VEXVO-789948 format. One record per residue (C-alpha): x, y, z; residue number from 0. Coordinates in pm, 1 decimal, padded with zeros to 6 digits. Each point is the difference from the previous one (the first is absolute). Example, Ala and Ser with C-alpha at 12.3 -4.5 7.8 and 13.67 -1.06 7.14 Angstrom:
BEGIN
+----------+----------+----------+-----+
:        x :        y :        z : seq :
+----------+----------+----------+-----+
:  01230.0 : -00450.0 :  00780.0 :   0 :
:  00137.0 :  00344.0 : -00066.0 :   1 :
+----------+----------+----------+-----+
***
This chain:
BEGIN
+----------+----------+----------+-----+
:        x :        y :        z : seq :
+----------+----------+----------+-----+
:  01342.9 : -13666.5 :  00076.6 :   0 :
:  00157.4 : -00355.3 :  00121.3 :   1 :
:  00372.4 :  00140.1 : -00128.1 :   2 :
: -00059.2 :  00376.0 :  00117.1 :   3 :
: -00002.5 :  00115.6 : -00324.7 :   4 :
: -00234.9 :  00140.0 : -00202.3 :   5 :
:  00039.8 : -00083.5 : -00350.7 :   6 :
: -00059.4 :  00310.2 : -00234.7 :   7 :
: -00077.8 : -00299.8 : -00323.0 :   8 :
: -00199.2 : -00220.8 :  00170.6 :   9 :
:  00040.4 : -00222.9 : -00310.4 :  10 :
:  00370.2 : -00078.4 :  00119.1 :  11 :
: -00145.0 : -00134.8 :  00330.8 :  12 :
: -00245.1 : -00233.5 : -00187.6 :  13 :
:  00278.7 : -00126.7 : -00252.6 :  14 :
:  00194.7 : -00081.6 :  00291.0 :  15 :
: -00248.7 : -00189.3 :  00160.1 :  16 :
: -00076.5 : -00252.7 : -00331.5 :  17 :
:  00127.2 : -00317.1 : -00062.1 :  18 :
:  00093.7 : -00117.9 : -00364.2 :  19 :
: -00276.2 : -00273.4 :  00069.1 :  20 :
: -00250.3 :  00238.4 :  00083.5 :  21 :
: -00141.2 :  00117.3 : -00371.9 :  22 :
:  00169.0 :  00029.4 : -00313.7 :  23 :
: -00158.3 :  00327.7 : -00083.6 :  24 :
:  00147.9 :  00164.5 :  00338.4 :  25 :
:  00368.8 :  00093.4 :  00042.0 :  26 :
:  00202.7 : -00200.6 :  00258.9 :  27 :
:  00198.7 :  00090.8 :  00273.8 :  28 :
:  00334.9 : -00124.8 : -00176.9 :  29 :
:  00164.2 :  00337.6 : -00133.6 :  30 :
: -00067.6 :  00149.0 :  00316.5 :  31 :
:  00149.8 : -00273.2 :  00169.8 :  32 :
:  00322.7 :  00008.6 : -00214.4 :  33 :
:  00048.9 :  00356.0 :  00092.6 :  34 :
: -00103.2 : -00012.4 :  00360.9 :  35 :
:  00239.6 : -00307.3 :  00025.6 :  36 :
:  00299.5 :  00267.4 : -00075.3 :  37 :
: -00118.8 :  00270.6 :  00165.0 :  38 :
: -00038.8 : -00250.8 :  00308.9 :  39 :
:  00325.9 : -00139.9 : -00011.6 :  40 :
:  00165.8 :  00352.0 : -00043.0 :  41 :
: -00190.1 :  00146.7 :  00310.3 :  42 :
:  00085.5 : -00261.8 :  00223.1 :  43 :
:  00387.2 : -00022.8 : -00133.3 :  44 :
:  00030.5 :  00418.6 :  00094.2 :  45 :
: -00165.7 : -00067.9 :  00325.1 :  46 :
:  00276.2 : -00274.0 :  00106.8 :  47 :
:  00255.0 :  00176.4 : -00150.9 :  48 :
: -00066.2 :  00313.0 :  00181.2 :  49 :
: -00102.2 : -00138.3 :  00352.4 :  50 :
:  00333.5 : -00257.2 :  00034.1 :  51 :
:  00297.0 :  00117.3 : -00145.4 :  52 :
:  00213.9 : -00232.4 :  00106.3 :  53 :
: -00201.5 : -00272.5 : -00134.9 :  54 :
:  00176.5 : -00193.7 : -00267.7 :  55 :
: -00166.6 : -00113.6 : -00302.8 :  56 :
:  00024.5 : -00372.3 :  00091.9 :  57 :
: -00261.9 :  00066.4 :  00258.8 :  58 :
: -00191.1 :  00320.0 : -00129.3 :  59 :
: -00083.1 : -00244.2 : -00307.4 :  60 :
: -00211.3 : -00263.6 :  00217.7 :  61 :
: -00152.9 :  00256.8 :  00194.4 :  62 :
: -00121.7 :  00200.0 : -00280.8 :  63 :
: -00175.1 : -00357.0 : -00119.3 :  64 :
: -00160.9 : -00076.2 :  00318.2 :  65 :
: -00150.5 :  00344.2 : -00037.7 :  66 :
: -00127.0 : -00022.8 : -00346.4 :  67 :
: -00010.0 : -00410.6 : -00086.8 :  68 :
: -00316.0 : -00140.1 : -00103.6 :  69 :
: -00084.3 : -00168.6 :  00374.6 :  70 :
:  00057.7 :  00338.8 :  00142.3 :  71 :
: -00233.4 :  00211.6 : -00270.2 :  72 :
: -00245.4 : -00258.0 :  00054.5 :  73 :
: -00044.9 :  00035.1 :  00371.3 :  74 :
: -00058.9 :  00409.5 : -00106.5 :  75 :
: -00256.5 : -00112.7 : -00224.0 :  76 :
: -00172.1 : -00176.1 :  00287.4 :  77 :
:  00078.8 :  00238.8 :  00254.1 :  78 :
: -00176.5 :  00259.1 : -00169.4 :  79 :
: -00277.8 : -00216.8 : -00143.6 :  80 :
:  00105.5 :  00050.9 : -00378.2 :  81 :
: -00114.9 : -00329.1 : -00047.7 :  82 :
: -00320.0 :  00087.8 :  00022.5 :  83 :
: -00024.1 :  00232.8 : -00244.1 :  84 :
:  00196.6 : -00181.8 : -00283.9 :  85 :
: -00188.8 : -00028.5 : -00317.3 :  86 :
:  00090.7 : -00388.4 : -00121.0 :  87 :
: -00148.1 : -00244.8 : -00240.9 :  88 :
:  00140.7 : -00310.4 :  00170.3 :  89 :
: -00205.4 : -00167.1 :  00285.2 :  90 :
:  00344.6 : -00222.0 :  00075.1 :  91 :
:  00173.1 :  00334.9 :  00052.2 :  92 :
: -00245.3 :  00086.6 :  00330.3 :  93 :
:  00072.0 : -00337.1 :  00126.7 :  94 :
:  00350.1 :  00063.1 :  00017.7 :  95 :
: -00033.7 :  00327.3 :  00154.0 :  96 :
: -00214.3 : -00138.8 :  00261.3 :  97 :
:  00243.5 : -00254.4 :  00088.5 :  98 :
:  00271.0 :  00206.8 :  00005.9 :  99 :
: -00189.5 :  00245.9 :  00253.5 : 100 :
: -00093.7 : -00350.1 :  00189.7 : 101 :
:  00380.8 : -00098.6 :  00099.1 : 102 :
:  00127.5 :  00361.0 :  00044.8 : 103 :
: -00053.2 : -00044.4 :  00368.0 : 104 :
:  00276.3 : -00282.4 :  00054.4 : 105 :
:  00254.7 :  00275.7 : -00154.3 : 106 :
: -00122.7 :  00356.9 :  00129.4 : 107 :
:  00331.6 :  00184.7 : -00155.6 : 108 :
:  00174.8 : -00231.8 : -00287.6 : 109 :
: -00010.7 : -00390.5 : -00122.6 : 110 :
:  00331.1 :  00035.6 : -00167.8 : 111 :
: -00111.0 : -00178.8 : -00260.5 : 112 :
: -00261.7 : -00246.9 :  00192.0 : 113 :
: -00315.1 :  00092.5 : -00104.8 : 114 :
: -00079.6 :  00090.2 : -00394.2 : 115 :
: -00136.5 :  00326.4 : -00035.5 : 116 :
: -00256.7 :  00115.5 : -00304.5 : 117 :
:  00176.8 :  00185.1 : -00218.9 : 118 :
: -00320.6 :  00196.6 : -00113.5 : 119 :
:  00010.8 :  00179.7 :  00402.6 : 120 :
:  00348.6 :  00107.8 : -00075.2 : 121 :
: -00077.4 :  00094.2 : -00364.3 : 122 :
: -00269.2 :  00197.9 :  00146.4 : 123 :
:  00240.6 :  00189.7 :  00251.8 : 124 :
:  00210.7 :  00092.0 : -00269.8 : 125 :
: -00221.2 :  00110.9 : -00279.4 : 126 :
: -00164.5 :  00208.2 :  00300.5 : 127 :
:  00341.1 :  00188.3 :  00053.2 : 128 :
:  00025.5 :  00030.3 : -00376.1 : 129 :
: -00350.9 :  00168.3 : -00013.7 : 130 :
:  00099.8 :  00209.4 :  00301.7 : 131 :
:  00334.5 :  00100.4 : -00187.6 : 132 :
: -00157.2 :  00082.2 : -00348.5 : 133 :
: -00302.9 :  00190.9 :  00146.4 : 134 :
:  00242.6 :  00210.3 :  00219.5 : 135 :
:  00151.5 :  00120.4 : -00312.5 : 136 :
:  00326.6 : -00234.7 :  00048.5 : 137 :
:  00015.3 :  00141.1 :  00383.1 : 138 :
:  00228.3 : -00237.5 :  00177.9 : 139 :
: -00027.2 :  00184.1 :  00302.3 : 140 :
: -00365.1 : -00025.7 : -00019.7 : 141 :
:  00013.0 : -00359.5 : -00093.7 : 142 :
:  00235.7 : -00080.2 :  00310.2 : 143 :
: -00245.2 :  00190.2 :  00210.0 : 144 :
: -00272.6 : -00268.7 : -00085.8 : 145 :
:  00262.7 : -00319.8 : -00055.4 : 146 :
:  00135.9 :  00020.2 :  00350.6 : 147 :
: -00267.4 : -00004.0 :  00135.0 : 148 :
: -00165.6 : -00271.0 : -00099.8 : 149 :
:  00315.0 : -00217.0 :  00007.1 : 150 :
:  00020.6 :  00043.1 :  00363.7 : 151 :
:  00156.1 : -00172.7 :  00203.3 : 152 :
:  00290.0 :  00067.9 : -00216.8 : 153 :
:  00240.7 : -00297.4 :  00069.6 : 154 :
:  00322.3 :  00111.0 :  00174.5 : 155 :
:  00364.8 : -00176.9 :  00027.0 : 156 :
: -00100.4 : -00108.4 :  00359.6 : 157 :
: -00309.0 : -00208.1 : -00139.2 : 158 :
:  00193.1 : -00120.6 : -00278.8 : 159 :
:  00176.7 : -00230.6 :  00222.6 : 160 :
:  00199.1 : -00314.9 : -00174.9 : 161 :
: -00288.2 : -00240.8 : -00082.2 : 162 :
:  00061.9 : -00359.3 : -00094.6 : 163 :
: -00287.6 :  00008.3 : -00254.2 : 164 :
:  00152.0 :  00313.3 : -00108.8 : 165 :
:  00397.1 : -00123.0 : -00011.9 : 166 :
: -00144.1 : -00315.0 : -00202.8 : 167 :
: -00163.2 :  00191.4 : -00295.0 : 168 :
:  00265.1 :  00206.5 : -00010.2 : 169 :
:  00279.4 : -00274.1 : -00038.5 : 170 :
: -00217.6 : -00181.6 : -00275.4 : 171 :
: -00080.6 :  00323.3 : -00156.0 : 172 :
:  00352.0 :  00056.2 : -00042.9 : 173 :
:  00090.6 : -00320.6 : -00125.1 : 174 :
: -00300.2 : -00023.5 : -00249.8 : 175 :
: -00183.4 : -00247.6 :  00154.8 : 176 :
: -00382.8 : -00022.0 :  00063.5 : 177 :
: -00139.0 : -00045.8 :  00384.7 : 178 :
: -00338.2 : -00080.9 :  00116.8 : 179 :
: -00127.4 : -00023.7 :  00311.6 : 180 :
: -00290.2 : -00254.2 :  00108.2 : 181 :
: -00192.0 :  00137.4 :  00312.1 : 182 :
: -00031.8 : -00341.8 :  00256.4 : 183 :
: -00019.2 :  00175.2 :  00297.7 : 184 :
: -00338.2 : -00077.7 :  00120.4 : 185 :
:  00003.0 : -00332.8 : -00099.7 : 186 :
:  00334.5 : -00088.0 :  00051.5 : 187 :
:  00158.1 :  00296.2 :  00198.2 : 188 :
:  00232.8 :  00036.1 : -00309.2 : 189 :
:  00109.4 :  00153.1 : -00347.5 : 190 :
:  00109.7 : -00181.1 : -00308.5 : 191 :
:  00272.9 :  00147.3 : -00188.5 : 192 :
:  00048.6 : -00079.4 : -00368.6 : 193 :
:  00275.1 :  00134.7 : -00159.1 : 194 :
: -00035.2 : -00079.7 : -00405.2 : 195 :
: -00291.2 : -00192.0 :  00054.9 : 196 :
:  00172.0 : -00246.0 :  00268.7 : 197 :
: -00029.2 : -00041.3 :  00344.4 : 198 :
:  00311.0 :  00131.9 :  00185.2 : 199 :
:  00073.4 :  00041.0 :  00371.2 : 200 :
:  02903.8 :  02429.3 : -00902.2 : 201 :
:  00189.0 :  00185.2 : -00284.2 : 202 :
: -00035.4 :  00374.1 : -00061.2 : 203 :
: -00121.3 :  00099.9 : -00307.8 : 204 :
:  00227.7 :  00289.4 : -00158.2 : 205 :
: -00242.4 :  00162.4 : -00280.9 : 206 :
: -00252.1 :  00115.9 :  00243.9 : 207 :
:  00261.0 :  00178.3 :  00165.1 : 208 :
:  00096.7 :  00255.6 : -00280.3 : 209 :
: -00315.1 :  00163.0 :  00072.0 : 210 :
: -00002.1 :  00243.0 :  00309.7 : 211 :
: -00299.9 :  00083.5 :  00166.4 : 212 :
:  00008.2 :  00344.4 : -00120.0 : 213 :
:  00035.9 : -00125.0 : -00382.0 : 214 :
: -00312.9 : -00292.5 :  00082.7 : 215 :
: -00205.5 :  00246.9 :  00080.5 : 216 :
:  00041.9 :  00291.0 : -00289.0 : 217 :
:  00011.8 : -00344.8 : -00259.1 : 218 :
: -00354.7 : -00119.6 :  00164.8 : 219 :
: -00153.1 :  00344.6 : -00026.0 : 220 :
:  00093.7 : -00000.1 : -00385.0 : 221 :
: -00181.6 : -00294.7 : -00025.4 : 222 :
: -00300.4 :  00028.0 :  00204.8 : 223 :
: -00019.8 :  00412.3 : -00050.5 : 224 :
: -00066.9 : -00053.9 :  00412.3 : 225 :
:  00251.2 :  00178.9 :  00265.3 : 226 :
: -00023.2 : -00155.8 :  00299.8 : 227 :
: -00022.1 :  00236.5 :  00308.8 : 228 :
:  00126.1 : -00312.3 :  00226.6 : 229 :
:  00308.9 : -00177.6 : -00151.8 : 230 :
:  00038.3 : -00238.4 :  00234.7 : 231 :
: -00330.7 : -00173.5 : -00124.9 : 232 :
:  00123.6 :  00018.4 : -00402.0 : 233 :
:  00363.7 : -00154.9 :  00199.8 : 234 :
: -00223.4 : -00303.5 :  00161.6 : 235 :
: -00223.0 : -00015.1 : -00307.2 : 236 :
:  00315.1 : -00121.5 : -00190.4 : 237 :
:  00168.5 : -00233.7 :  00320.7 : 238 :
:  00012.9 : -00340.9 : -00028.3 : 239 :
: -00083.6 : -00191.0 :  00300.4 : 240 :
:  00358.0 : -00195.3 : -00078.9 : 241 :
:  00174.4 :  00349.6 :  00042.6 : 242 :
:  00111.7 :  00059.2 :  00362.2 : 243 :
: -00053.7 :  00366.7 :  00065.5 : 244 :
: -00069.4 :  00104.9 :  00329.7 : 245 :
: -00137.0 :  00335.5 : -00036.3 : 246 :
: -00228.0 : -00141.9 : -00248.3 : 247 :
: -00276.8 : -00250.4 : -00056.9 : 248 :
: -00062.0 : -00210.9 : -00274.0 : 249 :
: -00288.0 :  00066.5 : -00230.6 : 250 :
: -00173.5 : -00300.7 :  00080.7 : 251 :
: -00282.6 :  00193.6 :  00190.0 : 252 :
: -00048.8 :  00304.8 : -00324.6 : 253 :
:  00001.1 : -00321.0 : -00213.2 : 254 :
: -00325.9 : -00092.0 :  00220.0 : 255 :
: -00172.9 :  00285.6 : -00045.8 : 256 :
:  00099.1 :  00113.3 : -00366.3 : 257 :
: -00152.8 : -00368.4 : -00069.7 : 258 :
: -00337.2 :  00113.5 :  00136.4 : 259 :
:  00046.4 :  00368.9 : -00149.3 : 260 :
:  00066.3 : -00148.9 : -00318.4 : 261 :
: -00288.6 : -00256.3 : -00009.5 : 262 :
: -00260.3 :  00277.6 :  00134.4 : 263 :
:  00105.8 :  00258.4 : -00269.7 : 264 :
: -00014.4 : -00210.7 : -00300.9 : 265 :
: -00316.4 : -00163.0 :  00138.8 : 266 :
: -00128.5 :  00348.7 :  00014.5 : 267 :
:  00110.8 :  00092.4 : -00332.1 : 268 :
: -00134.9 : -00303.9 : -00176.3 : 269 :
: -00328.0 :  00007.6 :  00146.5 : 270 :
: -00068.0 :  00372.0 : -00091.7 : 271 :
:  00153.4 : -00061.7 : -00349.2 : 272 :
: -00146.7 : -00312.0 : -00106.5 : 273 :
: -00401.8 :  00051.3 :  00139.7 : 274 :
: -00128.6 : -00323.4 : -00202.4 : 275 :
:  00314.8 : -00212.2 :  00067.4 : 276 :
: -00107.9 : -00330.9 :  00215.0 : 277 :
:  00178.4 : -00055.9 :  00300.1 : 278 :
:  00196.9 : -00306.1 : -00137.9 : 279 :
:  00167.1 :  00175.2 : -00260.2 : 280 :
:  00032.5 :  00330.4 :  00234.9 : 281 :
:  00175.7 : -00263.8 :  00197.9 : 282 :
:  00190.5 : -00140.8 : -00243.7 : 283 :
:  00088.3 :  00363.9 : -00142.8 : 284 :
:  00130.6 :  00123.9 :  00377.6 : 285 :
:  00213.9 : -00299.1 : -00007.7 : 286 :
:  00194.1 :  00036.0 : -00311.2 : 287 :
:  00100.3 :  00365.1 :  00123.5 : 288 :
:  00106.3 : -00090.3 :  00351.3 : 289 :
:  00177.9 : -00358.8 : -00008.0 : 290 :
:  00335.8 : -00030.4 :  00020.2 : 291 :
:  00112.7 : -00013.1 : -00320.4 : 292 :
: -00178.7 :  00325.3 : -00124.1 : 293 :
:  00126.8 :  00177.7 :  00314.7 : 294 :
:  00353.2 : -00178.6 : -00070.9 : 295 :
: -00010.5 :  00131.4 : -00339.4 : 296 :
: -00136.8 :  00364.4 :  00111.0 : 297 :
:  00362.3 : -00045.4 :  00253.9 : 298 :
:  00243.8 : -00075.3 : -00296.1 : 299 :
: -00125.6 :  00253.1 : -00193.9 : 300 :
:  00083.3 :  00261.1 :  00228.9 : 301 :
:  00278.6 : -00204.8 :  00123.3 : 302 :
: -00101.4 :  00011.1 :  00353.0 : 303 :
:  00188.3 : -00230.7 :  00066.9 : 304 :
:  00318.6 :  00158.6 : -00041.0 : 305 :
: -00078.5 :  00187.1 :  00329.1 : 306 :
: -00060.6 : -00280.2 :  00228.3 : 307 :
:  00185.9 : -00053.4 :  00279.9 : 308 :
:  00028.5 : -00353.0 :  00036.0 : 309 :
:  00244.2 : -00307.0 :  00078.2 : 310 :
: -00124.7 : -00220.8 : -00253.1 : 311 :
:  00262.2 : -00137.2 : -00210.3 : 312 :
: -00209.2 : -00182.3 : -00238.4 : 313 :
: -00212.2 :  00265.9 : -00082.3 : 314 :
:  00196.0 :  00139.8 : -00276.8 : 315 :
: -00006.1 : -00315.2 : -00198.7 : 316 :
: -00392.9 : -00071.5 :  00059.6 : 317 :
: -00053.2 :  00396.8 : -00133.3 : 318 :
:  00235.5 : -00095.4 : -00295.4 : 319 :
: -00217.3 : -00308.9 : -00079.7 : 320 :
: -00357.1 :  00177.9 :  00052.9 : 321 :
:  00156.7 :  00270.9 : -00258.6 : 322 :
:  00088.3 : -00245.4 : -00258.3 : 323 :
: -00346.6 : -00178.3 :  00092.8 : 324 :
: -00212.6 :  00346.6 : -00070.4 : 325 :
:  00155.8 :  00020.2 : -00334.5 : 326 :
: -00142.9 : -00272.3 : -00139.4 : 327 :
: -00334.5 :  00101.1 :  00209.9 : 328 :
: -00022.0 :  00397.2 : -00047.2 : 329 :
: -00379.1 :  00010.3 :  00139.2 : 330 :
: -00035.3 : -00283.6 :  00246.5 : 331 :
:  00099.2 : -00357.3 :  00012.1 : 332 :
: -00353.1 : -00104.7 :  00193.6 : 333 :
:  00245.7 : -00236.9 :  00221.7 : 334 :
:  00195.3 : -00143.4 : -00253.5 : 335 :
:  00286.9 :  00186.6 :  00209.8 : 336 :
:  00146.0 :  00032.4 :  00331.3 : 337 :
:  00019.3 :  00411.3 :  00123.9 : 338 :
:  00195.0 :  00018.7 :  00282.6 : 339 :
: -00195.7 :  00101.3 :  00282.2 : 340 :
:  00241.7 :  00264.7 :  00147.7 : 341 :
: -00052.1 :  00198.9 : -00323.1 : 342 :
: -00368.0 :  00048.5 :  00078.2 : 343 :
:  00027.3 :  00025.1 :  00360.9 : 344 :
:  00204.9 :  00331.1 : -00073.8 : 345 :
: -00286.7 :  00143.6 : -00184.6 : 346 :
: -00215.7 : -00084.9 :  00256.7 : 347 :
:  00195.7 :  00106.1 :  00289.8 : 348 :
:  00080.0 :  00339.2 : -00225.9 : 349 :
: -00379.5 :  00043.0 :  00008.2 : 350 :
: -00054.0 : -00032.7 :  00347.0 : 351 :
:  00261.8 :  00237.0 :  00070.5 : 352 :
: -00171.3 :  00265.3 : -00251.8 : 353 :
: -00326.6 : -00042.7 :  00176.0 : 354 :
:  00144.0 :  00026.0 :  00355.3 : 355 :
:  00187.2 :  00307.5 : -00101.8 : 356 :
: -00287.9 :  00157.8 : -00198.1 : 357 :
: -00189.8 : -00031.7 :  00380.0 : 358 :
: -00163.8 : -00251.8 : -00128.4 : 359 :
: -00121.7 :  00159.6 : -00313.1 : 360 :
: -00180.6 : -00242.7 : -00272.4 : 361 :
:  00009.4 :  00302.4 : -00239.3 : 362 :
:  00359.0 :  00103.8 :  00015.4 : 363 :
:  00091.4 : -00392.5 : -00032.7 : 364 :
: -00247.1 : -00093.7 : -00233.1 : 365 :
:  00097.1 :  00295.6 : -00251.4 : 366 :
:  00402.1 : -00085.1 :  00015.6 : 367 :
: -00079.9 : -00356.6 : -00047.4 : 368 :
: -00208.7 :  00058.6 : -00341.9 : 369 :
:  00244.4 :  00315.5 : -00101.2 : 370 :
:  00317.5 : -00147.3 :  00082.1 : 371 :
:  00039.8 : -00378.9 :  00098.3 : 372 :
: -00322.6 : -00158.5 : -00177.4 : 373 :
:  00013.0 :  00206.1 : -00285.5 : 374 :
: -00285.8 : -00242.7 : -00161.0 : 375 :
: -00198.5 : -00250.1 :  00175.5 : 376 :
: -00176.1 : -00294.0 : -00190.5 : 377 :
+----------+----------+----------+-----+
***
């Protein structure tokens, strides 16, 4: 009862705390971790989207990351003594866990990358969330009751102030540089920073104007089979940030929540549909169903880009190039062609808009997806 939840199927709990190294004949937590990762991301995304209606995606994304990254979840595991119950077959992991516990007092909230958190601790939190989700008959509400208590204190925007270390990692990630910090504080009062293993100190688009809001609403209803109760949400889903409209926000926040909803729904579907598939294959399967190219193909198939309000003069050319490329690769190019991200963003923002307009109904959102938008999943 550490997590305040009583399992109907206790074998799920045993599985959630079994590391792959424990015993070859025991089912490990990997599949539960796979689904738990998507569930947790969705829950935090939904909570923060609702709590901070004026926060842009550029701030929502790092806020979500700070609440579900490896270090945060590893701290959750230690806080609730999960490490005492993990069934491990590798002694070195126990030493890594203890070393992490010993250094936590130096960084009571979050070290922003200064300490290395054992992934096994984060994994067991995700697998536990996954186990609760499956055991509760896939109840998002029940899982959030458990997860929200586990994650306390949940990091807020006020806590997530610009941190120089965090900023360094963001910049290096942007330019695909490897960064490593060596802790020499106790000996020299310093940290050494290694980057790549080296020590380093408007034009209007006329086409979219052809579509009035009324025509846009009717067309999207015909495509999706879904009628919006709030037409403003639909308009927002098809408003690019380059388009100036003082009465309508861009689709960035809807894209932010739609991304998590889509990942969650595909993860859940695959987890239940393929009970014997290992986590590695499940992850790859999910990826090809939600990556930029796949979603761009969906957007192109339904001609969703025609309804996008934007001021991107080059978009038409990019779409034409994409159209020519997918003729050569009718299913998926596996990275050989560059898909315009703006096309994929439309699908995610539309999914987010349907999810919110349907009063956060996963069933309704999935029904629209599987019956009308994603007519097939690989």
